[in-house]
C-alpha positions, 0 to 999 in steps of 0.5 A: 577196280574202277572200270564200271563195265568190267564190274557190270560184266562180273556181276552179270556172270555171278547172278546168272550162275548163282543158284539163288539170289545174291545180296550185296555182301555175297557180291562183295566177297566175290568181286575185287576190293573196291568194286562199286556194286550199286552203280553196276547193279543199277546199270544192269537193271536198266540194260535188262529192262524189257528184255526176256529176262530182267534183273530184280531185287527181292528182300535186298537180294538180286536175281535174274528172272523171266519177264512176268509177261512171258511166264505162260511160255514157261508153263507146261501142262502134263497129264498125270497118269495115276495108277489105281490101287487094288482096293480102288479097282475092287471098289469100282468093280463092285459099284459098277456091277451092283449099282445102286450100292451103299458104302456099307454094301461095298464093304460087305461084298469086299469083306473089309472096310473102305479107307477114307481116300478110296471113294474120294479118288473115284469121285474126283476122277468122275468115275463114280457119282452119288446117286441118291439115298436108300430108304433104310435107317440112316438114309445112306448114300447110294453110289453108281458109275458116272459118265467118266467111267463109261468114257474111259472104258469105251462103253456106250452104256452100262449094258456093255459091261462084260458079262460072265461069258466075256469075263471067262473068255478073258480068263478073269473068272475061274471056269469051275464056277457054281451053276447058279453064278451070275454077274450082277446086272447094273442099273442106271435107273433109280431103284425102288428103295432109292430117293434122289439127292436134293441137289446140294449134297456133297460127300464129306469123307474126311468126317465119314472115314475118320478112325476106320481100320486100315484097308487091306 
């Protein structure tokens, strides 16, 4: 076959339909014997130069791709809605109502050890923050809710958290509660036994949580 226009048209169709870049051998197997491939590729590359899609070669294999300057048009941003696990929701509730609270105190209230990803996730979502350090042996970090928590749940301040009466009305608490039951009153202020962070401290859960038992 000697008609260059016909060879160009065939190669153009093959490259558009291919799921991956095609090399010279791939094209030769599909084209009629004697087809001049290299001149046809050069002509196609010149023809598509500056168009919305361009012909280029990667490691000796040819493909059509979107022009580099048009890449932003192909980008779509989506909000990834993540569903919190029961463990994360319980941990968040404990921190919200008992803050300032340490990791050990959260574990004592829940009755199980925290997995290494639970606090990581809440910190990443800006629902929980590191508040300070408790003045006890080991100087454990204390945690509290962050501004993102208030924004997400539509709360003006921590004082707007539902109290016992609201939670009963919503069916979230058993009506047969002990007479001395009370919902903890969270505080955004620093506790008497809490020191501020030095401004450079960040959590390192990949070390803190290694070797812990799986969370229930």
